[in-house]
Structures are given as C-alpha cells and as structure tokens.
C-alpha positions in Angstrom: -6.5 -2.9 -15.0 -4.4 -5.0 -17.3 -3.1 -8.5 -16.4 0.4 -7.2 -16.2 -0.7 -4.5 -13.7 -2.5 -7.1 -11.6 0.6 -9.3 -11.7 3.0 -6.5 -10.8 1.0 -5.5 -7.7 0.5 -9.1 -6.6 3.8 -9.4 -4.6 3.0 -6.0 -3.0 -0.3 -7.4 -1.9 1.2 -10.6 -0.5 0.6 -13.0 -3.3 3.5 -15.4 -3.7 5.1 -16.2 -7.0 3.7 -19.7 -6.6 0.2 -18.4 -6.4 0.5 -16.1 -9.4 -0.3 -18.9 -11.8 -3.7 -19.3 -10.1 -4.2 -15.6 -10.3 -3.4 -15.6 -14.0 -5.9 -18.4 -14.6 -8.5 -16.4 -12.7 -7.8 -13.4 -15.0 -8.7 -15.6 -17.9 -5.2 -16.5 -19.3 -5.1 -20.2 -19.8 -1.5 -20.7 -20.8 -0.1 -20.0 -17.3 3.0 -17.9 -16.6 6.5 -18.7 -15.7 8.4 -17.5 -12.6 10.8 -15.6 -14.9 7.9 -13.7 -16.5 6.6 -12.8 -13.1 10.0 -11.5 -12.1 10.3 -9.5 -15.3 6.9 -7.8 -14.7 7.8 -7.1 -11.1 11.1 -5.6 -12.2 9.1 -3.1 -14.2 7.2 -2.2 -11.1 10.5 -1.7 -9.2 11.5 0.8 -11.9 8.2 2.7 -11.5 8.5 2.7 -7.7 12.0 4.0 -7.9 11.0 6.8 -10.3 8.2 7.8 -8.0 10.5 7.8 -4.9 13.2 9.8 -6.6 11.0 12.4 -8.2 11.6 16.1 -7.4 9.2 17.7 -4.9 10.6 21.2 -5.2 7.9 22.4 -7.6 5.2 22.4 -4.8 4.8 23.5 -1.2 3.5 20.9 1.2 2.1 22.5 4.3 1.7 20.3 7.4 0.3 20.5 10.9 1.7 18.5 13.8 -1.0 17.1 16.0 -0.8 14.6 18.8 -3.6 12.7 20.4 -4.0 10.1 23.1 -7.0 8.0 24.1 -7.9 7.9 27.8 -10.3 5.7 29.6 -12.7 8.0 31.5 -15.7 7.4 33.6 -18.8 9.4 32.2 -22.3 8.9 33.4 -21.3 5.8 35.3 -19.6 4.1 32.4 -16.0 3.9 31.4 -15.5 5.1 27.8 -12.6 5.9 25.5 -12.0 9.6 25.2 -9.6 11.3 22.7 -7.6 14.2 23.9 -5.9 16.1 21.1 -3.2 18.6 21.7 -1.6 20.7 18.9 1.9 21.8 19.9 2.8 25.4 20.6 
C-alpha cells in the first residue's frame, strides 16, 4: 500500500491530522507532511468514495434473505446459557 493510500485512509481509521506527521515518519518519509497535503490526499479519497457510492448497480441481481434472531437466557442442565432462536419470516 502506498504512503498516499495509508494517509487517505488514516482519517477513516480515526487518525487525526495532527497525528499524520508521526504516521508519515513511521512510513519512512523524513520530510514530514503539511495539513494542506493531508487535506488534498483525503479529498482524493472523497472522490473515490463518491464514485463508489454513486455507481450503477443495475447490471447485477442481488438476492437477499431476511432473517431475524434473538438470544434468550435459558436453563439447560442446571445452568443458564445463552441460546439463539432464529426465525425466517414467512
């Protein structure tokens, strides 16, 4: 993964702009990076995310199944355990 890719995903993963300079140093880049450079790289990520979100999905079918489940506390063999009860609708 390139340094730009690491930087662009850093805010998504919760790394603040202030901490990005330490991240860049850890990646082996000694010169540091400015806040404006981080913003420019993240703007590129915003464009990629928007392209992904607005892509057409009409070319494929996406089958799905609704399933609901709940966990119950039940007593079995003298102990209370967690038991999952699944129920497909219909």
